[in-house]
C-alpha positions in Angstrom: -29.7 -36.0 9.8 -31.6 -37.5 7.0 -31.8 -40.2 4.4 -29.0 -40.9 2.0 -29.4 -41.9 -1.4 -29.3 -45.6 -0.8 -32.2 -45.3 1.8 -34.4 -43.7 -0.3 -34.1 -45.7 -3.0 -34.9 -49.2 -1.2 -37.9 -47.3 -0.1 -39.1 -46.2 -3.4 -38.5 -49.6 -4.7 -40.3 -51.5 -1.7 -43.3 -48.7 -2.0 -43.3 -49.1 -6.3 -44.2 -52.5 -5.2 -46.5 -52.7 -2.7 -48.4 -50.1 -5.0 -47.6 -52.2 -8.6 -49.2 -55.5 -6.1 -52.0 -53.4 -4.2 -53.1 -52.4 -7.7 -53.3 -55.8 -9.4 -55.7 -56.7 -6.2 -57.5 -54.1 -6.9 -58.1 -55.0 -10.3 -58.8 -58.7 -9.4 -56.0 -59.9 -10.6 -54.4 -63.1 -8.8 -51.2 -62.0 -7.0 -50.0 -64.3 -4.7 -50.0 -63.6 -0.9 -46.8 -64.5 -0.1 -45.6 -61.5 -2.2 -47.7 -58.7 -0.1 -46.3 -60.6 3.2 -42.4 -60.6 1.7 -42.8 -56.8 0.8 -44.1 -55.5 3.4 -41.6 -57.9 5.6 -38.9 -56.3 3.7 -40.3 -52.6 4.4 -40.4 -53.2 8.1 -36.9 -54.9 7.8 -35.5 -51.7 6.3 -37.2 -49.2 9.0 -36.0 -51.3 11.3 -32.2 -51.1 9.9 -32.9 -47.4 9.7 -33.5 -46.6 13.1 -30.6 -49.0 14.1 -28.3 -47.5 12.0 -29.9 -43.6 13.4 -29.0 -44.5 16.5 -25.6 -45.6 15.7 -24.8 -42.6 13.8 -25.6 -40.7 16.7 -23.1 -42.1 19.0 -20.3 -41.9 16.6 -17.8 -39.8 17.5 -17.0 -36.7 15.2 -13.7 -36.7 13.4 -11.1 -33.9 14.6 -10.3 -31.0 12.3 -8.1 -28.6 12.8 -7.5 -25.4 10.3 -4.1 -24.4 9.1 -4.3 -20.4 7.7 -2.5 -17.9 7.2 -1.6 -14.8 10.5 -3.2 -11.9 7.9 -4.3 -12.1 4.0 -4.0 -9.0 1.8 -7.0 -7.5 0.3 -8.4 -8.7 -3.0 -5.5 -11.8 -3.1 -5.6 -15.3 -3.5 -4.0 -17.5 0.0 -4.9 -21.0 0.7 -6.4 -22.7 3.7 -5.6 -26.5 5.0 -7.9 -28.2 6.5 -6.1 -31.5 8.5 -9.2 -34.0 9.6 -8.9 -37.4 11.1 -11.0 -39.5 12.6 -10.7 -43.0 15.4 -12.7 -45.2 13.3 -11.4 -48.7 11.9 -13.1 -48.7 8.7 -12.4 -45.8 5.8 -14.9 -43.0 5.7 -15.5 -40.7 2.9 -17.2 -37.3 4.4 -18.1 -33.9 3.0 -16.7 -31.1 4.4 -17.9 -27.0 4.5 -15.8 -24.4 6.1 -18.2 -21.3 6.9 -15.9 -18.4 5.8 -16.6 -14.7 7.2 -19.1 -12.9 5.3 -16.3 -10.2 3.4 -14.3 -13.0 2.5 -14.8 -15.1 -1.4 -13.9 -19.0 -1.6 -13.5 -21.5 -4.3 -13.4 -25.4 -3.9 -15.9 -25.6 -0.7 -17.6 -28.1 0.0 -14.7 -30.2 0.1 -15.0 -34.5 -0.1 -12.1 -36.7 1.5 -12.0 -40.5 2.2 -10.5 -40.4 5.8 -8.0 -43.4 6.3 -8.3 -45.6 10.0 -4.9 -44.0 12.2 -3.7 -41.3 9.5 -4.6 -37.8 9.0 -5.6 -36.5 5.4 -4.7 -32.8 4.5 -7.4 -31.2 2.7 -7.3 -27.4 1.0 -9.7 -24.2 -0.4 -8.7 -20.9 -1.5 -9.7 -17.7 0.4 -9.9 -14.3 -1.1 -10.6 -11.6 1.6 -12.9 -8.3 -0.2 -12.7 -6.3 2.6 -10.2 -5.3 5.9 -10.4 -6.1 9.1 -10.2 -8.9 11.2 -11.9 -12.0 10.4 -13.1 -15.3 13.1 -13.8 -18.2 11.8 -15.8 -20.3 13.9 -17.3 -23.4 12.7 -16.8 -26.9 10.5 -19.1 -28.6 9.3 -18.8 -32.2 8.5 -21.2 -34.2 6.5 -21.0 -37.9 8.2 -22.6 -41.1 6.8 -23.9 -43.5 9.0 -22.4 -47.3 9.2 -24.5 -48.7 7.1 -25.0 -45.6 4.6 -28.4 -45.4 5.1 -28.2 -41.9 6.9 -25.5 -39.0 6.5 -25.4 -36.6 9.6 -24.2 -32.9 10.1 -21.9 -32.3 12.7 -21.1 -29.1 13.4 -17.5 -28.4 15.1 -16.1 -25.4 17.3 -12.5 -24.9 15.6 -11.7 -21.0 16.0 -9.0 -19.2 14.4 -8.7 -15.9 12.9 -7.0 -14.1 10.4 -6.5 -9.7 9.7 -6.7 -8.6 6.5 -4.6 -6.0 5.6 -3.9 -3.4 2.4 -2.9 -5.0 -0.2 -0.3 -1.9 -1.3 2.6 -4.1 -2.5 0.8 -5.4 -5.1 -1.6 -2.3 -6.3 2.2 -0.1 -6.2 4.8 -3.7 -6.6 6.4 -1.6 -9.8 6.0 1.8 -8.4 7.8 0.5 -5.0 10.7 -0.7 -7.3 10.7 2.6 -9.5 10.7 4.6 -5.7 13.6 2.6 -5.0 15.7 3.6 -8.3 14.4 7.2 -7.9 15.7 7.2 -4.6 19.3 5.9 -5.4 19.7 8.3 -9.1 18.2 11.3 -7.1 20.8 10.5 -4.0 18.4 12.9 -1.4 20.0 11.1 1.3 23.6 11.9 0.5 23.3 15.7 0.3 24.6 16.6 3.0 25.3 20.3 3.9 28.3 21.5 6.8 25.6 23.6 8.9 24.5 24.1 12.8 21.9 22.3 12.7 20.2 19.8 15.2 22.4 17.1 14.3 25.9 15.9 15.1 27.9 14.9 12.2 31.5 14.1 13.8 34.4 15.3 15.6 37.7 16.9 13.7 40.0 19.9 14.6 39.2 22.9 15.0 39.4 25.2 12.0 39.6 28.8 11.3 35.9 30.5 11.3 34.5 27.8 13.8 32.5 29.0 16.4 33.9 28.7 19.8 30.1 27.0 20.4 31.5 24.0 18.5 34.2 22.9 20.9 33.8 19.8 22.6 35.6 20.7 25.7 36.1 17.0 26.7 37.2 15.9 23.5 39.9 18.9 23.6 40.7 18.0 26.8 41.4 14.5 25.8 43.3 15.2 22.6 45.0 18.1 23.7 44.1 20.1 20.9 41.4 22.4 19.9 38.5 19.7 18.8 35.4 20.8 17.0 32.0 19.4 16.7 30.3 19.3 13.0 26.6 19.0 12.2 24.4 18.6 9.3 21.7 20.0 8.4 18.5 18.5 9.7 17.0 16.8 6.5 14.8 14.0 9.0 11.1 15.3 8.6 7.9 14.6 10.0 4.9 13.4 8.4 1.6 13.4 9.9 -1.3 11.8 7.6 -4.7 13.3 8.3 -7.2 10.4 6.5 -10.6 11.9 6.1 -12.7 8.8 6.7 -15.9 10.5 6.3 -18.7 9.6 3.6 -17.4 10.9 0.2 -14.4 8.5 0.7 -17.3 5.9 0.1 -17.2 6.4 -3.5 -16.0 4.0 -5.6 -14.8 3.5 -9.8 -13.6 0.2 -9.3 -13.0 -3.1 -7.0 -11.6 -0.5 -4.5 -13.4 2.5 -2.9 -11.8 6.1 -2.5 -10.8 5.4 1.0 -9.2 2.0 0.5 -7.3 4.3 -3.0 -6.0 6.6 -0.4 -4.7 4.3 2.1 -3.0 2.6 -0.3 -1.3 5.9 -1.4 -0.4 6.7 2.3 1.1 3.6 2.7 3.2 4.4 -0.7 4.6 7.3 0.8 4.9 6.2 4.4 7.0 3.6 2.4 9.6 6.0 0.2 9.5 8.8 3.4 10.6 5.9 5.8 12.9 4.9 3.5 14.6 8.5 3.7 14.9 8.1 7.4 11.4 11.0 7.6 9.3 9.8 10.8 5.5 9.1 9.6 2.0 9.2 11.7 -1.4 9.3 11.1 -4.3 10.9 12.2 -8.1 10.0 11.4 -11.3 12.0 11.4 -15.0 11.7 10.7 -14.2 7.7 11.7 -16.6 6.0 13.8 -12.7 5.0 15.0 -10.5 7.2 15.7 -7.0 6.5 15.0 -3.8 8.3 16.2 -0.2 7.2 15.5 2.3 9.1 16.5 5.2 9.8 14.1 8.3 7.9 14.1 11.3 7.1 12.1 12.3 3.6 11.3 11.3 0.7 9.2 8.7 -1.1 11.8 6.8 2.0 11.7 5.2 0.6 8.4 4.1 -2.8 10.1 2.6 -0.4 13.1 1.3 1.8 10.8 -0.5 -1.5 8.7 -1.8 -2.5 12.3 -3.5 0.7 13.2 -5.0 0.7 10.0 -6.3 -2.2 8.1 -9.6 -2.8 9.9 -10.2 1.0 9.7 -13.4 1.8 7.6 -15.0 4.6 6.1 -18.2 6.0 7.9 -21.3 8.0 7.0 -20.3 10.8 9.2 -19.6 14.3 7.4 -15.9 16.1 7.2 -15.0 18.4 10.4 -12.2 19.8 8.9 -11.6 22.6 11.8 -12.0 20.0 14.5 -9.4 17.8 13.0 -7.3 20.6 12.6 -7.8 21.3 16.6 -6.8 18.1 17.7 -3.8 17.6 15.8 -2.2 20.8 16.8 -3.0 19.9 20.1 -0.5 16.5 19.7 2.0 17.9 16.9 3.9 20.4 18.5 6.7 19.8 15.9 7.2 21.2 12.6 5.7 19.2 10.1 4.2 18.1 6.5 1.0 17.8 7.0 -1.1 15.6 4.0 -4.7 16.0 4.1 -6.1 13.4 1.9 -9.9 13.9 1.5 -12.5 14.5 -1.5 -13.4 18.4 -1.7 -16.1 20.2 -2.5 -17.1 23.2 -3.3 -19.5 24.0 0.3 -15.6 23.1 2.0 -14.6 26.6 1.0 -14.9 28.4 4.2 -14.3 25.9 6.6 -11.3 24.6 4.8 -9.7 27.4 4.1 -9.6 28.2 8.1 -9.2 25.1 9.0 -6.0 24.7 6.9 -4.7 28.5 7.7 -4.2 27.0 11.4 -2.3 24.3 10.4 0.1 26.2 7.7 1.3 28.9 10.4 3.0 25.7 12.0 2.8 22.8 9.5 3.5 22.6 5.9 0.2 21.9 4.1 -0.5 19.2 1.2 -4.0 19.2 0.5 -4.9 16.0 -1.7 -8.4 16.0 -3.0 -9.8 12.5 -5.2 -12.0 13.0 -7.9 -14.4 10.4 -9.3 -13.1 8.9 -12.8 -17.0 8.9 -13.7 -17.0 12.6 -13.7 -14.2 13.1 -16.2 -16.1 10.2 -18.1 -19.1 12.3 -18.2 -17.2 15.6 -19.2 -16.2 13.4 -22.3 -19.2 11.7 -23.4 -21.1 12.8 -26.4 -24.2 15.1 -25.8 -27.0 14.2 -27.9 -30.4 14.1 -25.9 -31.7 16.9 -23.3 -30.8 14.9 -20.1 -27.6 14.0 -21.3 -27.1 17.7 -22.0 -28.6 18.4 -18.1 -26.0 15.5 -16.8 -23.2 16.9 -18.8 -23.8 20.9 -17.6 -24.7 19.5 -14.1 -20.8 17.9 -14.6 -19.3 20.8 -15.6 -20.5 23.3 -13.2 -19.5 20.7 -10.4 -15.9 20.7 -11.5 -15.5 24.1 -12.1 -16.6 25.0 -8.7 -14.6 22.2 -7.2 -11.7 23.9 -9.8 -12.3 27.0 -8.2 -12.1 25.9 -4.6 -8.5 24.3 -5.1 -7.5 27.7 -7.1 -8.6 29.6 -4.0 -6.3 27.5 -1.5 -2.9 27.7 -3.9 -4.2 31.3 -3.6 -3.5 31.1 0.2 0.2 29.6 -0.5 -1.4 25.7 0.1 -0.1 23.1 -2.3 -3.3 21.4 -3.3 -3.2 18.1 -5.4 -5.7 16.8 -7.5 -6.1 12.9 -8.5 -7.6 9.9 -9.9 -7.8 7.0 -7.6 -5.8 4.8 -9.4 -3.2 8.1 -9.7 -3.3 9.2 -6.5 -0.2 6.9 -4.9 2.5 8.0 -7.7 1.3 11.3 -7.5 2.0 12.0 -3.9 5.0 10.0 -4.1 6.4 12.0 -7.1 5.3 15.2 -5.2 7.1 14.3 -1.8 10.7 13.4 -3.9 10.6 16.5 -5.7 10.5 18.8 -2.2 12.8 16.5 -1.0 15.6 17.0 -3.7 14.8 20.6 -3.5 14.9 21.1 0.2 11.6 22.4 0.3 11.5 19.5 3.3 
């Protein structure tokens, strides 16, 4: 509870009058004693009214507040929150409202002012913009309530609990690319390229033809039709894709609003969108994470939603990347051959550890190693050098990039596909590689 501006003005006025009257008496200037009595009487009355008003404010019931907010928000995108406020008073009431927004969410238009009418519900709103992914809980809403006579203002902390989730906003970041992917898929016709064969997927029943194998005969259908009926199969084109996502300290680098980890997450979601549209199964496993996650590969459009719910609160850690342990865990879980997309940030010291892990994985799966590199390194490499410190920085950068390029070449020499990309170009690069392999029949 704090005094209002009205109370402070009255107190300042009466005290100023008292000081002036006291100064006049000290200067032996005749001042009617009645003026002093009136001033002290007004001051006493003001204090009495202030005490009564404070007691009445304390006994006032708090207004009712309900928060209406979306169950999910997209990272970096503005969303609206609505507050519904009403009170049980007989008179209109002007209140100030401040919603306690959790850390990690930016906001606009707070605090809010609204005049509450008796028996009516007032709606006000403000905007939120998530700065990071995860689960957020709103617990309190603060209301500044004026006293009946306007001499005090009291703060009420109301328990208004709501929850929301912040998901990666890959659709906005790659919105144009999603349309391009759909157009590309229709132009390539990768789903329409079906060849007759003896694959694992049943295609149709037809009459037995010369050259068909006896194993193709469907004896039940033959008995019903009283003529030889053969099963026709098609090559199994649908594949399984597993993302091995590095959640270690190397993925915490940041060139723009998003970290490398967020860029990698968005790129994985974009490729998942394209792969699920092709009928492929998509799964995910993480390593070097404080929150290990595993999602078995499944087909269907619902898998993308499940994938979002699995990774929306996933964050990078301070742990180093242990590629061999990650490979062992994946081999124990994934028995069927799949395309394993290892998303990380390679360093020259990863040479033996990474190569050993990738060799083990490549015996059972097809491997694509995706390496992100910092845009700042490319900028330093192309910056003109004029001083000795700039020369040292340039030489160190070039030496570092050459060592990384040698690691990529060594992986390629062992038959491992490598995709080296800037964070902002990763999504397009992944989808391009996937679609080219799909069209060429590599997958």
